[in-house]
C-alpha positions as MATLAB code, in Angstrom:
seq = 'MYLAANGRPDAPPRPPGVRRRVPAAVLALGTVSLVTDISSEMVTAVLPLYLVLGLGLTPLQFGFLDGMFNGATALVRLLGGRLADRGGHHKRVAGAGYLLSALSRLGLLLAGGATAGIAAALAADRLGKGVRTAPRDALISLSGPPESLGRSFGVHRAMDTTGALLGPLAAFAVLWATADAYDAVFAVSFSFGLLGVLLLVAYVPAAPGPAAPGPAPAPAPPPRRPVLRDPVFRRVLYASALLGATTIGDAFLYLLLLRELDLPPALFTLLPLGAAAVYLLLAVPAGRLADRTGRRTAFLLGHCALLGAYALLLAPVRVPTVVGVLALLGIFYAATDGVLMALAAPALPAAGRAGGLAVLQTGQALARLLGAAGFGAAWTLWGQRPALWAAALALAGALAAASRILPAAPAAPAAPQEVP';
ca = [
     178.553  -84.696   21.669;
     176.790  -87.497   19.872;
     173.806  -86.862   17.635;
     170.862  -89.166   16.941;
     169.613  -89.777   13.428;
     167.116  -86.935   13.810;
     169.824  -84.442   14.700;
     168.992  -84.444   18.401;
     171.587  -85.155   21.064;
     171.680  -88.784   22.015;
     173.556  -90.906   24.532;
     177.039  -92.048   23.432;
     177.195  -95.592   22.095;
     178.119  -98.285   24.576;
     181.380 -100.136   23.872;
     180.857 -103.732   22.707;
     180.761 -106.255   25.508;
     180.262 -103.650   28.250;
     177.208 -104.256   30.438;
     175.828 -101.600   32.759;
     174.626 -102.504   36.203;
     171.098 -101.607   37.197;
     171.309  -98.354   39.210;
     170.958  -98.761   42.967;
     168.115  -96.226   43.000;
     166.118  -98.404   40.578;
     166.623 -101.471   42.778;
     165.566  -99.475   45.829;
     162.443  -98.202   44.077;
     161.720 -101.733   42.881;
     161.917 -102.997   46.455;
     159.573 -100.224   47.608;
     157.112 -101.136   44.852;
     157.369 -104.855   45.664;
     156.531 -104.323   49.328;
     153.819 -101.766   48.549;
     152.214 -104.045   45.968;
     152.039 -106.846   48.529;
     150.138 -104.389   50.718;
     147.791 -103.149   47.990;
     147.094 -106.535   46.392;
     146.271 -108.049   49.772;
     143.414 -105.571   49.994;
     142.445 -105.836   46.323;
     142.162 -109.632   46.597;
     139.734 -109.602   49.512;
     137.905 -106.307   49.012;
     135.089 -107.667   46.780;
     134.483 -110.490   49.255;
     134.580 -108.111   52.209;
     132.263 -105.508   50.716;
     129.785 -107.747   48.898;
     129.689 -110.844   51.101;
     130.780 -109.339   54.407;
     129.017 -105.964   54.419;
     126.213 -106.701   51.968;
     126.965 -104.101   49.289;
     125.387 -104.871   45.944;
     127.699 -105.516   42.967;
     126.393 -102.256   41.474;
     127.457 -100.299   44.578;
     130.884 -101.922   44.596;
     131.345 -101.326   40.873;
     130.401  -97.664   41.302;
     132.922  -97.146   44.100;
     135.721  -98.969   42.309;
     135.108  -97.371   38.924;
     134.800  -93.850   40.298;
     138.046  -94.014   42.255;
     139.970  -95.717   39.450;
     138.935  -92.936   37.099;
     140.017  -90.320   39.634;
     143.460  -91.967   39.877;
     144.207  -91.133   36.262;
     143.521  -87.440   36.819;
     145.402  -87.195   40.125;
     148.580  -88.284   38.322;
     148.693  -84.862   36.706;
     148.766  -83.236   40.128;
     151.505  -85.575   41.338;
     153.662  -84.883   38.305;
     153.253  -81.134   38.573;
     154.076  -81.071   42.287;
     157.159  -83.231   41.769;
     158.537  -80.989   39.033;
     158.283  -77.892   41.206;
     161.692  -77.785   42.830;
     162.539  -81.366   41.811;
     160.808  -82.938   44.833;
     160.204  -86.313   43.158;
     161.054  -88.406   46.212;
     159.025  -86.222   48.571;
     155.875  -86.336   46.419;
     156.237  -90.062   45.746;
     156.716  -90.662   49.474;
     153.540  -88.729   50.253;
     151.648  -90.946   47.805;
     153.044  -94.139   49.327;
     152.225  -92.915   52.850;
     148.676  -91.976   51.879;
     148.094  -95.452   50.440;
     149.518  -97.078   53.579;
     147.278  -94.997   55.828;
     144.262  -96.021   53.742;
     144.706  -99.605   55.009;
     144.502  -98.247   58.535;
     141.367  -96.391   57.449;
     139.765  -99.645   56.331;
     140.662 -101.165   59.681;
     139.096  -98.290   61.618;
     136.044  -97.873   59.360;
     134.368 -101.035   60.568;
     131.252 -101.464   58.466;
     130.649  -97.772   57.782;
     130.263  -97.246   54.038;
     131.429  -93.626   54.260;
     134.613  -94.651   56.051;
     135.309  -97.390   53.510;
     134.735  -94.965   50.640;
     137.127  -92.468   52.218;
     139.778  -95.168   52.667;
     139.416  -96.301   49.060;
     139.658  -92.695   47.890;
     142.863  -92.211   49.898;
     144.367  -95.361   48.392;
     143.602  -94.314   44.809;
     144.799  -90.755   45.444;
     148.046  -92.067   46.869;
     148.605  -94.315   43.877;
     147.860  -91.515   41.456;
     150.160  -89.032   43.188;
     153.167  -91.356   43.412;
     153.211  -92.968   39.959;
     154.652  -90.194   37.795;
     157.305  -89.025   40.320;
     158.413  -92.626   40.829;
     158.801  -93.235   37.090;
     160.610  -89.919   36.747;
     163.054  -91.033   39.457;
     163.678  -94.267   37.541;
     164.291  -92.400   34.289;
     166.713  -89.989   35.987;
     168.650  -92.730   37.778;
     170.600  -94.139   34.850;
     171.844  -93.505   31.329;
     169.196  -93.061   28.609;
     170.368  -96.050   26.572;
     169.491  -98.514   29.372;
     166.111  -97.117   30.423;
     164.253 -100.117   29.024;
     166.215 -102.443   31.270;
     165.760 -100.176   34.306;
     161.994 -100.027   33.841;
     161.919 -103.769   33.155;
     163.676 -104.529   36.448;
     161.330 -102.221   38.336;
     158.209 -103.689   36.725;
     159.422 -107.241   37.438;
     159.875 -106.435   41.122;
     156.531 -104.638   41.187;
     154.820 -107.667   39.649;
     156.455 -109.964   42.197;
     154.616 -108.033   44.876;
     151.389 -108.272   42.896;
     151.761 -112.061   42.862;
     152.657 -112.369   46.537;
     149.884 -110.044   47.763;
     146.872 -112.296   47.093;
     148.763 -115.313   48.456;
     149.549 -113.391   51.646;
     145.920 -112.286   51.982;
     144.516 -115.777   51.689;
     147.175 -117.095   54.083;
     146.102 -114.521   56.684;
     142.414 -115.349   56.149;
     143.137 -119.055   56.510;
     145.169 -118.523   59.684;
     142.619 -116.189   61.296;
     139.369 -117.873   60.232;
     138.370 -115.192   57.714;
     139.254 -112.169   59.862;
     139.336 -109.321   57.326;
     140.642 -106.911   59.963;
     143.789 -109.018   60.213;
     144.335 -108.664   56.454;
     144.023 -104.882   56.700;
     146.432 -104.774   59.660;
     149.096 -106.831   57.885;
     148.568 -104.810   54.713;
     149.125 -101.582   56.665;
     152.371 -102.984   58.066;
     153.678 -103.781   54.579;
     152.617 -100.361   53.316;
     154.425  -98.599   56.160;
     157.525 -100.713   55.509;
     157.492  -99.529   51.894;
     157.485  -95.885   53.043;
     160.408  -96.507   55.412;
     162.398  -98.204   52.642;
     161.775  -95.234   50.360;
     162.981  -92.775   52.998;
     166.059  -94.815   53.886;
     167.329  -96.084   50.531;
     166.013  -93.984   47.642;
     168.158  -90.899   46.961;
     166.346  -87.602   46.558;
     168.150  -86.715   43.326;
     169.586  -89.875   41.722;
     172.174  -89.580   39.016;
     173.553  -91.877   36.330;
     174.917  -95.154   37.594;
     178.178  -94.913   35.663;
     180.478  -91.915   35.248;
     180.477  -90.271   31.851;
     181.319  -87.040   30.125;
     180.666  -83.796   31.974;
     177.035  -82.732   31.565;
     176.266  -80.042   29.043;
     175.076  -76.634   30.242;
     171.424  -76.533   31.209;
     169.253  -75.827   28.170;
     166.978  -72.794   28.104;
     163.381  -73.189   29.378;
     161.352  -75.445   27.137;
     157.879  -75.247   25.754;
     155.039  -77.161   27.430;
     155.327  -80.892   26.794;
     152.211  -80.988   24.615;
     153.924  -78.637   22.168;
     156.905  -80.944   21.756;
     156.320  -82.849   18.485;
     158.178  -86.019   19.546;
     156.387  -86.370   22.873;
     153.057  -85.484   21.275;
     153.415  -88.326   18.774;
     154.184  -90.822   21.543;
     151.150  -89.555   23.481;
     148.815  -89.801   20.483;
     149.980  -93.302   19.570;
     149.655  -94.633   23.136;
     146.182  -93.106   23.546;
     145.032  -94.520   20.201;
     146.226  -98.001   21.109;
     144.815  -97.649   24.621;
     141.374  -96.883   23.222;
     141.389 -100.267   21.442;
     142.447 -102.196   24.572;
     139.319 -103.815   25.946;
     140.585 -104.620   29.442;
     141.853 -107.783   31.078;
     138.622 -108.513   32.940;
     136.701 -108.871   29.667;
     139.266 -111.354   28.342;
     138.971 -113.418   31.504;
     135.172 -113.320   31.329;
     135.281 -114.500   27.715;
     137.471 -117.450   28.713;
     135.130 -118.397   31.544;
     132.028 -118.182   29.349;
     133.462 -120.044   26.372;
     134.816 -122.930   28.470;
     132.062 -122.845   31.132;
     134.688 -122.686   33.877;
     133.752 -122.242   37.565;
     133.612 -118.580   38.628;
     136.209 -119.225   41.355;
     138.883 -119.482   38.644;
     138.309 -115.834   37.727;
     140.558 -114.736   40.606;
     143.351 -117.080   39.492;
     143.528 -116.092   35.814;
     145.327 -112.767   36.459;
     148.090 -114.675   38.253;
     148.960 -116.499   35.022;
     149.377 -113.283   33.035;
     151.301 -111.685   35.915;
     153.706 -114.642   36.065;
     154.526 -114.279   32.352;
     154.945 -110.536   32.812;
     157.330 -111.159   35.715;
     159.478 -113.542   33.666;
     159.657 -111.334   30.578;
     159.749 -107.764   31.938;
     163.545 -107.573   32.214;
     164.342 -109.416   28.927;
     161.773 -107.271   27.100;
     163.296 -104.092   28.496;
     166.822 -105.118   27.515;
     165.650 -106.147   24.049;
     163.869 -102.809   23.640;
     167.108 -100.985   24.491;
     168.952 -102.947   21.815;
     166.451 -103.130   18.982;
     164.345 -100.026   19.576;
     161.596  -99.225   22.073;
     159.202  -98.194   19.315;
     159.418 -101.674   17.774;
     158.983 -103.413   21.130;
     155.940 -101.281   21.984;
     154.244 -102.099   18.683;
     155.089 -105.813   18.924;
     153.586 -105.887   22.413;
     150.276 -104.723   20.970;
     150.623 -107.377   18.254;
     150.679 -109.917   21.108;
     147.433 -108.422   22.440;
     145.919 -108.724   18.956;
     147.009 -112.375   19.004;
     145.071 -112.861   22.244;
     141.959 -111.444   20.578;
     142.481 -113.811   17.628;
     142.741 -116.835   19.925;
     139.402 -115.936   21.498;
     137.802 -115.565   18.063;
     138.890 -119.105   17.123;
     137.268 -122.158   18.718;
     138.201 -121.909   22.394;
     139.788 -124.939   24.043;
     141.675 -125.424   27.297;
     145.054 -124.614   25.646;
     143.504 -121.290   24.620;
     143.625 -120.227   28.266;
     147.395 -120.740   28.355;
     147.851 -118.920   25.064;
     145.734 -115.915   26.035;
     147.430 -115.529   29.422;
     150.887 -115.863   27.851;
     150.126 -113.272   25.166;
     148.643 -110.924   27.744;
     151.800 -111.207   29.846;
     153.942 -110.538   26.759;
     151.804 -107.504   25.979;
     152.440 -105.927   29.370;
     156.134 -106.856   29.422;
     156.695 -105.183   26.037;
     154.591 -102.070   26.632;
     154.280 -100.985   30.264;
     157.813  -99.952   31.191;
     158.881  -99.688   27.553;
     156.439  -96.822   26.964;
     157.947  -94.871   29.854;
     161.451  -95.557   28.528;
     160.344  -94.464   25.049;
     158.900  -91.148   26.193;
     161.240  -90.148   29.037;
     164.256  -89.044   26.927;
     161.997  -86.633   25.025;
     161.244  -84.764   28.251;
     163.532  -82.342   30.098;
     164.600  -83.427   33.576;
     162.835  -80.418   35.106;
     159.499  -81.419   33.571;
     159.794  -85.174   33.368;
     157.332  -86.142   36.084;
     154.671  -83.846   34.658;
     155.220  -85.129   31.133;
     155.033  -88.771   32.194;
     151.878  -87.961   34.165;
     150.271  -86.540   31.022;
     151.224  -89.684   29.109;
     149.948  -92.040   31.828;
     146.714  -90.104   32.232;
     146.040  -90.037   28.498;
     146.601  -93.767   28.199;
     144.502  -94.570   31.288;
     141.544  -92.476   30.135;
     141.764  -93.981   26.655;
     141.671  -97.475   28.154;
     138.640  -96.557   30.239;
     136.882  -95.435   27.070;
     137.963  -98.607   25.279;
     136.630 -100.833   28.056;
     133.348  -98.900   28.194;
     132.983  -99.096   24.421;
     133.578 -102.838   24.380;
     131.082 -103.341   27.198;
     128.475 -101.388   25.254;
     129.223 -103.318   22.056;
     128.953 -106.645   23.915;
     125.569 -105.587   25.314;
     124.212 -104.417   21.950;
     125.760 -106.893   19.497;
     126.873 -109.908   21.528;
     130.351 -111.038   22.546;
     131.703 -112.320   19.216;
     130.721 -109.303   17.075;
     132.093 -107.028   19.813;
     135.385 -108.953   19.882;
     135.645 -108.812   16.074;
     135.128 -105.057   16.242;
     137.815 -104.744   18.942;
     140.289 -106.825   16.928;
     139.731 -104.813   13.758;
     140.018 -101.559   15.711;
     143.299 -102.680   17.289;
     144.693 -103.730   13.911;
     143.816 -100.315   12.496;
     145.296  -98.554   15.525;
     148.522 -100.544   15.119;
     148.824  -99.473   11.500;
     148.216  -95.843   12.461;
     150.565  -95.952   15.456;
     153.378  -97.338   13.322;
     153.118  -94.139   11.275;
     152.683  -91.820   14.259;
     155.465  -93.020   16.570;
     158.842  -91.340   15.966;
     161.233  -93.622   14.133;
     164.389  -92.204   15.734;
     165.244  -92.359   19.443;
     163.499  -89.614   21.370;
     165.777  -87.069   22.992;
     165.312  -83.564   24.297;
     165.591  -80.896   21.658;
     168.279  -78.500   22.812;
     170.705  -76.470   20.743;
     174.111  -78.136   20.977;
     177.451  -77.508   19.388;
     179.164  -80.396   17.664;
     182.902  -80.359   18.311;
];
């Protein structure tokens, strides 16, 4: 048995020159996420146009619907994680979430122009996303050895982002081919969503194991305390929530770019594609680097990239600023999204991993909602530059605090072990 620097059991060191393959379960889940993201982003790309221009909803009504259901998603993750941990039904709960999201596209197709039907379909989509996220990430973390979790999450996030890039392109291709028939977009989106469910059923194992054989597993540890009482996990949760509360939201960064450069509003929909492309290119390298140099370091450096994006917007904004901000935003997500899951997962027991990750994801999501709301209020009261200065200073302070809060040693489950 190998021990980490903090006295907790850790994975055995990998022999020099030996490279592990990405587990088949991770590739299967990545494919499911790719196809599902094509489905979801097709709808996301056209939904504002459909609701505001097609059905005549006011921007306030659309913002209320979208904000309410996005907030509910964060809380539903707790339910998904808890259900998955009961009996280890991670695949079953994740599959239910994917199916619910797929059926929501059919709901949009059948709703016509009825606002109640559209609201119900949007609610089903957000509920499905919330239910599936934690069980899916738990499946990824249980599919391979702990020392390569960063790479596994990086591969999954890269495939997921590929779908996010292809979705809007597919939506606009369907609209162009059908003369702006939104029903056709919803029908194609439903087909992709259903394909994702079928791929999950056919190719994702119910209880994945490590990709490479290793020593015989140790006896199951005794029942553990609730995750919030675990000091290592609690520190990761506090640090991620603190940093999340100082993250102002991508949409505000894009709005600042448009206002400073007086760009046409149509470019607003294209700016996220730039950040997503950088994220796609760097997700796997960032995950592998985090495995080698430390996930704590990578997570903090990712937020340093976000602070760099704030700094660029505080300086005189020119056209190259757009490239810099989008690149730094992509680096931020590549170094934090999957890396945070890889950082926290080894601190959680297998029997409670989905629930623990759901707590972490919910805490971060709610903190980011508060951060975005706070920045919006500051912008309204003080103006955009003072609000951005306040956000940058808050993020710098949160980085300093998080560097003290995050555990310095690799996180691993605390279980009494004998050292031979």
